[in-house]
C-alpha positions in Angstrom: 84.6 48.0 -2.2 83.5 51.3 -0.7 80.0 50.8 -2.2 79.8 47.3 -0.7 80.9 48.7 2.7 78.2 51.4 2.5 75.6 48.8 1.6 76.8 46.6 4.5 76.5 49.5 6.9 73.0 50.3 5.7 71.9 46.7 6.1 73.5 46.5 9.6 71.8 49.8 10.7 68.4 48.6 9.4 68.7 45.3 11.2 69.8 47.1 14.3 66.8 49.4 14.0 64.4 46.4 13.7 65.9 44.6 16.7 66.1 47.5 19.1 65.7 46.4 22.6 62.3 47.3 24.0 62.2 50.2 26.3 61.3 49.6 29.9 57.6 50.1 30.7 58.3 51.1 34.3 60.5 53.9 35.5 62.8 53.0 38.4 60.8 55.3 40.6 57.6 53.3 39.8 59.2 50.0 41.0 57.5 50.1 44.4 55.7 47.3 46.2 52.5 49.3 46.0 52.7 49.3 42.2 53.5 45.6 42.1 50.5 44.8 44.3 48.3 46.9 42.0 49.6 45.0 39.0 49.0 41.6 40.6 45.5 42.5 41.7 44.7 43.6 38.2 46.0 40.3 36.8 43.9 38.4 39.3 40.8 40.2 38.3 38.7 38.5 35.6 38.5 41.6 33.6 42.2 42.6 34.0 41.5 46.3 34.4 44.5 48.6 33.8 45.4 50.7 36.9 44.7 54.4 36.2 48.3 55.5 36.5 49.4 52.9 33.9 46.8 53.9 31.3 49.1 56.0 29.2 51.8 53.3 29.4 49.2 50.7 28.2 48.3 52.9 25.2 51.9 53.4 24.3 52.6 49.6 24.7 49.6 48.8 22.4 50.7 51.3 19.9 54.1 49.6 19.6 52.5 46.1 19.5 49.5 46.6 17.3 50.2 49.5 14.9 51.6 47.3 12.1 48.9 44.7 12.5 46.1 47.3 12.3 47.6 49.0 9.3 47.9 45.7 7.3 44.5 44.4 8.3 42.9 47.7 7.3 44.5 47.5 3.8 43.3 43.9 3.5 39.8 44.8 4.6 39.7 47.5 1.9 40.9 45.1 -0.7 38.2 42.6 0.3 35.5 45.3 0.0 36.8 46.2 -3.4 36.9 42.5 -4.6 33.2 42.2 -3.8 32.7 44.5 -6.7 33.1 41.4 -9.0 30.4 39.6 -7.0 28.2 42.6 -7.6 28.9 42.3 -11.3 27.5 38.8 -11.4 24.8 38.9 -8.8 23.3 42.3 -9.4 24.5 43.5 -12.8 21.9 46.3 -12.8 24.0 48.0 -10.1 27.3 47.5 -11.9 28.2 51.2 -12.6 26.9 52.5 -9.3 28.7 49.7 -7.4 32.0 50.5 -9.2 31.7 54.2 -8.5 30.8 53.9 -4.8 33.2 51.1 -3.9 36.2 52.6 -5.7 35.5 56.0 -4.2 35.1 54.6 -0.6 38.2 52.4 -0.9 40.3 55.3 -2.2 39.0 57.6 0.6 39.6 54.9 3.2 43.2 54.2 2.0 44.1 57.9 2.0 42.6 58.4 5.5 44.4 55.3 6.7 47.7 56.4 5.3 47.5 59.8 6.9 46.3 58.5 10.3 48.9 55.7 10.5 51.7 57.9 9.4 51.0 61.0 11.5 48.8 60.0 14.4 50.2 58.0 17.3 46.8 57.5 19.0 46.2 53.8 19.2 42.6 54.4 20.2 42.0 56.3 17.0 43.8 53.7 14.9 41.8 50.9 16.5 38.5 52.6 15.5 39.3 52.9 11.7 38.3 49.4 10.8 35.0 49.2 12.8 33.9 52.6 11.5 34.8 51.9 7.9 33.2 48.5 8.1 29.9 49.8 9.5 29.9 52.5 6.7 30.6 49.8 4.1 27.8 47.7 5.4 25.4 50.6 5.1 26.6 51.3 1.5 26.2 47.6 0.6 22.6 47.4 1.9 21.9 50.6 -0.1 23.0 48.8 -3.3 21.0 45.7 -2.4 17.8 47.8 -1.9 18.3 49.5 -5.2 18.8 46.3 -7.2 16.0 44.2 -8.8 18.2 41.1 -9.1 16.5 37.8 -8.1 19.6 36.7 -6.2 19.4 39.5 -3.6 17.8 37.3 -0.9 20.7 34.9 -1.0 23.4 37.6 -1.4 22.4 39.3 1.9 23.9 36.4 3.8 27.3 37.8 2.9 26.6 40.5 5.6 28.2 38.2 8.2 31.6 39.0 6.6 31.1 42.6 7.8 30.5 41.5 11.3 33.6 39.3 11.3 35.8 42.0 9.9 34.6 44.6 12.3 35.0 42.5 15.4 37.8 40.1 14.9 40.4 42.9 14.2 39.7 45.0 17.3 42.7 44.8 19.7 42.6 47.7 22.3 39.0 48.4 23.4 35.9 46.2 23.3 33.3 49.0 23.1 33.9 49.8 19.4 33.1 46.2 18.7 29.7 46.6 20.4 28.9 49.9 18.6 30.0 48.6 15.2 28.0 45.4 15.7 24.9 47.4 16.7 25.1 49.5 13.5 25.8 46.5 11.2 22.8 44.7 12.8 20.6 47.7 12.2 21.6 47.8 8.5 21.1 44.1 8.2 17.6 44.4 9.8 16.7 47.1 7.4 17.8 44.9 4.4 16.0 41.8 5.7 12.8 43.8 6.4 12.7 45.1 2.8 13.9 42.0 1.0 12.8 38.9 2.9 9.6 37.2 4.1 9.2 36.2 7.7 10.4 32.6 7.2 13.4 33.8 5.2 14.2 36.4 7.9 14.1 33.8 10.7 16.6 31.6 8.8 18.8 34.5 8.1 19.0 35.6 11.8 19.5 32.0 12.9 22.7 32.2 10.8 23.6 35.9 11.5 23.3 36.1 15.3 25.4 33.0 16.2 28.3 34.3 14.1 27.7 37.8 15.6 28.0 36.5 19.2 31.0 34.3 18.3 32.8 37.3 16.8 32.0 39.4 19.8 33.4 36.8 22.2 36.6 36.6 20.2 36.9 40.4 20.2 36.4 40.5 24.0 39.1 37.9 24.4 41.5 39.8 22.1 41.1 43.0 24.1 41.3 41.0 27.4 44.5 39.2 26.3 46.0 42.6 25.3 45.5 43.9 28.8 46.8 40.8 30.4 49.8 40.8 28.1 50.6 44.4 29.1 50.1 43.6 32.8 52.4 40.6 32.6 55.0 42.8 30.8 54.7 45.3 33.6 55.3 42.6 36.1 58.3 41.2 34.1 59.7 44.8 33.9 59.2 45.2 37.7 61.1 41.9 38.3 63.9 42.9 35.9 64.4 46.3 37.7 64.4 44.4 41.0 67.0 41.9 39.8 69.2 44.6 38.4 68.9 46.5 41.6 69.8 43.4 43.6 72.8 42.8 41.3 74.1 46.3 41.5 73.1 47.4 45.0 74.4 46.4 48.4 71.4 45.2 50.4 72.4 46.6 53.8 73.4 50.2 52.8 71.5 50.5 49.5 74.7 51.8 47.9 76.4 50.4 44.8 78.1 47.1 45.5 81.7 46.5 44.5 81.0 45.0 41.1 78.8 47.9 40.1 81.3 50.4 41.4 84.1 48.9 39.3 81.9 48.9 36.2 80.9 52.6 36.6 84.2 53.8 37.8 86.2 52.1 35.0 84.1 54.0 32.5 84.4 57.3 34.4 88.2 57.3 34.7 88.6 56.7 31.0 86.5 59.8 30.1 89.7 61.7 29.3 90.5 64.6 29.1 88.4 66.1 31.8 88.0 69.7 32.9 89.3 68.8 36.3 91.1 65.9 38.0 89.4 62.8 39.4 89.9 61.6 42.9 89.2 58.5 44.9 88.2 58.3 48.6 88.6 55.0 50.5 87.5 54.9 54.1 86.5 52.3 56.7 85.2 52.3 60.3 87.7 52.6 63.0 87.6 49.6 65.5 84.7 48.1 63.7 85.5 44.6 64.9 85.3 45.9 68.5 81.9 47.3 67.8 80.7 44.0 66.6 82.2 42.1 69.5 80.9 44.5 72.1 77.4 45.2 70.8 76.7 42.6 68.2 76.5 42.5 64.5 73.0 44.1 64.4 74.5 47.3 65.9 77.5 47.0 63.5 75.0 46.9 60.6 73.3 50.1 62.0 76.7 51.8 62.1 77.3 50.9 58.4 73.9 52.2 57.5 74.4 55.4 59.3 77.7 56.0 57.6 76.2 55.2 54.2 73.3 57.7 54.8 75.7 60.4 56.1 78.1 60.0 53.2 75.4 59.9 50.6 74.2 63.3 51.6 77.7 64.7 50.9 77.9 63.2 47.4 77.0 65.0 44.2 74.8 63.3 41.6 77.9 62.5 39.4 79.9 61.0 42.2 80.0 57.2 42.6 79.7 55.9 46.1 79.8 52.2 47.0 80.3 49.8 49.8 83.5 48.1 48.8 83.3 45.2 51.2 82.8 44.7 55.0 83.2 48.0 56.7 85.0 49.6 53.8 83.5 52.3 51.6 84.8 53.9 48.4 83.8 57.0 46.4 84.9 58.3 43.0 84.7 62.1 42.8 84.7 63.2 39.1 85.9 66.6 38.1 87.3 67.3 41.6 90.7 68.7 42.4 92.8 67.0 45.1 92.4 70.1 47.4 88.5 69.9 47.0 88.6 66.1 47.5 90.5 66.5 50.8 88.0 69.1 52.0 85.1 66.8 51.0 86.8 63.8 52.8 87.4 65.9 55.9 83.8 67.1 55.9 82.6 63.5 55.6 84.9 62.4 58.5 83.6 65.3 60.7 80.0 64.6 59.9 80.4 60.9 60.8 82.3 61.8 64.0 79.3 63.8 65.1 76.8 61.0 64.4 75.8 58.6 67.1 73.5 55.7 67.6 71.1 55.9 70.6 71.0 52.5 72.3 69.0 51.5 75.3 71.4 52.5 78.0 73.9 54.7 76.2 74.8 56.4 72.9 77.4 55.0 70.5 79.7 57.2 68.5 82.2 56.1 65.8 84.7 57.4 63.4 86.3 56.7 60.0 89.8 56.9 58.5 90.0 58.1 54.9 92.6 57.8 52.2 92.6 60.0 49.2 94.3 59.4 45.8 94.3 61.5 42.6 94.0 60.2 39.1 96.9 62.0 37.3 97.0 60.3 33.9 94.6 58.5 31.5 97.1 55.6 31.5 96.3 54.8 35.1 93.7 52.1 35.7 91.2 51.7 38.5 93.2 49.0 40.3 96.2 51.3 40.6 94.1 54.2 41.9 92.4 51.9 44.5 95.8 50.6 45.6 97.0 54.2 46.1 93.9 55.2 48.1 94.3 52.0 50.2 97.9 52.9 51.0 96.7 56.3 52.1 94.0 54.7 54.2 96.6 52.5 55.9 98.7 55.5 56.7 95.6 57.2 58.2 95.3 54.2 60.5 98.9 54.4 61.4 98.5 58.1 62.2 96.0 57.4 64.9 92.7 57.0 62.9 89.9 59.5 62.5 91.9 61.5 60.0 92.3 62.1 56.3 95.6 61.2 54.5 96.5 62.0 50.9 98.5 59.5 48.9 102.1 60.3 48.3 104.5 58.2 46.1 106.7 57.6 49.1 104.0 55.4 50.5 104.4 52.9 47.7 108.1 52.7 48.2 107.7 52.3 52.0 105.1 49.5 51.6 107.5 47.5 49.5 110.4 47.9 52.0 108.4 47.2 55.1 107.8 43.5 55.8 104.2 42.5 56.4 105.1 41.0 59.8 106.3 44.4 61.1 103.0 46.0 60.4 100.9 46.6 63.5 97.8 44.5 63.3 94.5 46.5 63.7 92.9 44.1 66.1 95.6 44.6 68.7 94.4 48.1 69.6 92.4 47.9 72.8 89.0 49.4 73.1 88.8 52.1 75.8 86.3 51.6 78.6 83.0 53.4 78.7 82.9 56.7 80.6 82.5 56.0 84.3 80.6 59.2 85.0 77.0 58.1 85.6 75.7 61.4 84.2 77.3 60.6 80.9 75.7 57.9 78.7 77.7 58.5 75.6 80.4 55.9 74.7 82.9 56.5 71.9 85.4 54.2 70.3 87.9 57.0 69.8 
């Protein structure tokens, strides 16, 4: 049973390794409108050029996509070259020994070189050159054998040179230039053979067969490399869209903070990372008299207030903290590895920084404040909902205490909230907004 379990684990791990999700081609920092425009322009171009800053990503992408194909096709090409030894045996038996020696030697050397390069070299440009170079060399070796033979079938046998053109060109996937170079050398070798072995009429017939196949193979090679670039550019565009969709799903559009769903997802994982070296605390805060701001100045000014608070709070957060817009004018922040005393200091610093902020409008300046509730995670048995409720109770107490202050959650708040009927609670929208300062020299208006 243990052996079966191990075999099952190995099989599962191998399947998992084969079906690993493809890594993103774009980094989050590269998901800009400028890069998207560059990708779209490259796709619209007939030649689909790869933008310079994506060249390395293109080579890495091609390595992942084409490495196994190139390795297999190289082995097949070497096998085909070796099989032609049997054709040599029947068509030019006088070259039997020399053909066997040269072909076996070349195939063995090519297989060893290919094994080393595919195992230890991750340069797709180098791997893409193996087959064109080896095919051109094989063509030169084959023409040498033809010129050394005295067989009467040589003139017909030279037509097999089109196989070398097809092998060299049809398997190129990354760059088109190697196809041109290999075709040039193969054509030169073929021209040498035709000049030595054929009359003018026979040479014309040969080239009427050879060159159409050559052009056809070059066209296919060009399309293969072009489709490789287009496939990469489309993958880049898909990756850009995927990053954008994830960002839209996880981010609040107005403030560019996490939205509520993403906060819950991240915070749930953080609070269960127990034990921790220090406690975890939660801040919940919202804008004082936010409805009055919207009613007096309009929702566009209210949006600017929320953006200002988000920017100010973000500067006070550490990289490991989780800050989000929890809904409406309400914000929430999870402070990992932070004691309650430090959390209170951070909350008060945030409150003070926001109090000192102001929006410069056409005729006056608008200042605003926030009230903050702080709760501490004291046990790994607590869940996020309980911690949020505690911070919310502390926030409500901060509102009751006159706003623009920080209140720490105490267990007595939960008992009081259960005993106090909801109808006795003072509604927030009944607090009147003070009039602006009547001093004409002063153009600053505060909601405090």
